[in-house]
N, C-alpha and C positions, 0 to 999 in steps of 0.2 A: 503493500498502500504506498502510496505517495502521498507528501503535504505540496500542497501548495501555499506559498504564503502570500495573500490579500492585497496588505496594507499592514503600515504601523501607525500607531497613533502614542503620539508625542507628548507626554503632558510635563508642563513646566511651571514651577513655582515656590514657592517660599514658603518656608517651616519655620514658625517664631518659638521659641521658647517662652513657655509660659511660666514654669519654675527652671531651677538649675538641672542640669543635665552633666548627668555621668559616664560616659561609657571606656571602660578601663580600655589603658593603652600601656606599653610596658614602663617596667621600676628599674630599669636599666641605669638611668640617671639621676636615683635616689640620695637625695641631698641630707644631711642631717639637718633635723627641724622643720624640713619641707613635708609634703603630701606624702601618704603614703598609699595613697592611691592616685596613678596618675589616670589625666582622661589620654584619648587618642589623637596623636598629632602627625601631620605630613613633615616627614623626615626633612625635607630639602627646604621651607620655609617655616616651620615650628607653628605654624596656624593649625589649630582646630580642625576635624572635620566630623562629619557624620557617616561611617561607614554604610552605604546601600546594604551590608548583607545584614547588619542592626534592622535596620529601617524593611527592609523584606522578610527576613526571619519573624519580625513582631509582630506582621502583619499576617502573615502567614501561619502563625502560630493560634490568633486571634479568631482566625476565621474557623480553625480545624475547631476551636473550643465550642464556639458559637453553634456549630454543626456538629459538633460531635462525632469527628471524622479523623480525632489524631489515634492512635493505635491504643494498645490497653496498657502500654508503660507510658504512654502521653508523648512518646513518638512522632514523630512525623508521617503524616497518612502517608499510606499508600495504595492506597483506593483513587485509581486515573479518573474514575467519572465523580467522587467528591464534590465539591465546592472546591476545595482546598486544589483538589489535584488537576482541575481545569485548568486554574488561573497557574497556579505554582507548580505544577510538574509535580513526577513521583519518582523515586530511584528505586526499585523495585528489584529484586533480584533476578527477575528473568526480565528479557526482552520485551515479552508482552506487557509486560505489567510496569513499564516504565514510560515515561513521556516527559519532555521539557518542559522548562518553565515558558508562559507565553509573556511574562513578565521581567524585564530589566529595571533597575534600581541601581543610578548610578551614587557617588558618595556625595553626600552633602559639603558644598563649599560654604565655607563660613563669609557672610556679607560684612567686609569691613570698612569700606568706603566706596565711594561711587568708581571706583578702578573694575570692581567686579557686580557691580549692580547694572541689572536689566532690565529692572522695573519701576526704577524711581522710588526703592525701596529705604530707607535711612538706618542705617548700621548703628549697633548703640557707642556711646562712647567709653573705649575700654581702658582711658590713660588711668582709670583711679583702682583698676584691680589689682591683689596684690601679687599674680603671677600674670606672664604674657596672655593675654585675653580670659584668661579664667580667673575663680579665686577658690580660696581653701575654706572647707568646712570643716569642723571639731567636730566630733561626735563621741560621746561617750556610753558605752555599755557598761551595766551594774552586775556584779555576778548576784544573784539572788540567793544563795549560801552564805558567801563569804563577806558579799557587801564591796566587793575589790573594787574599783574604777578601769574601766582599759579604754583610755580615749583612742581614738583613728580621726587622720586629717583625710579628708578626700579632697580630689580637686575637681571642680565644677564650673564648666561654661553657664554663665550666669542667667537669669533670666529676663527675661529682654533679645536675646542674643537670636540671627535670623541666619537659615542657611538657605541659598539656591537647590534645587530639588529638580530634578529628569530622573522621571519615570518613561520607558517605552514596553507599550502592549502591542504584540505582534498578533495580527489576525490572520486564521488560518482559512483554506476553503475548507467549506460544511460545518465550521464551527460557529457558534450560535454568540455574535460580536455583543450584542447588548448583554448577556449574560454576564461576558466576562467581563464588561463597564461595570455593569453590576454588583460584582463581587467585587471588584479593586475598592469602588466607591465606599461599600460596608468597609471594606477592610480599614481604610480613612478614618470613617468615621467613628467605628469599634478604637481605633487607637486614640484618636483625641481623646476616649472619654477611659482611655486605661492610663501607661505611660509607655514612654521608651528610656532604654538604658537599664541602670541598676536601681537598687534601691525606691524602686517607686512606692510603695508602699509604706516609706517615710516621707512621699514629697514630694521626690525625685521625679524629672522625666516626664511633665503635664507639656504637650507640643498641640501646638493649631499648625493646619495645613491649608495653603491656598492657592488653588490650581491656577497660574491668572494667562497661561495658553495652552489651550488642546490645538495639537495640527493633525491631521490626516494625510499621512503620505501614500501614498498608490504608486503605481506603475507607472503613470504619467510624469506623476514628481518628479521620480528616479533618472525617468529618460529626460526629463528638461533639465536635470543638473548635469547631467551626463553631456549633454549638449554645450555648456556653456564655456 
């Protein structure tokens, strides 16, 4: 069986942090007196970003939980005909159970100033943060038996920060385009009522996503591009 790609639907927009975000990175540069848990950063320019894998994985897990299509041990769904499988694909043991994902999610780029701002969004002022583009937040856990305090410091991207986001939905022949769009929109809404990254039950990671542009690109579009 062959699969013909009919079109690509490109979603571009802005993700805004409503509360501080922590998506963990490497602790290789741990400094005495600094945070215990660092955020992920671009190693070239040291600017924090949101990994596309984190964003996509969270949306997938929320769809699986909503429709009960996760595996018995709460792993990823292996049913390619489930809501999750149709959009996010499956990695079954047998070839007939495997299905490529229909959704591409790019890394989210932090909006700092007008140099990387496509939508007229104003980035927040990072000049007062105690770390480059981030804040440190110390939390203390108390042992319920010994009452011993265990302080830990997390690095977070502060509330108000904005990221450029880009997603691509691939539509193949004989697939239900409306259903795939609906699943994606539902995943976005579920995410906004949940959290991204770690420590969500303690208030981290509330986000708001607004798509500024949705563009359909079919055979005609790519033919025109190739002739330019």
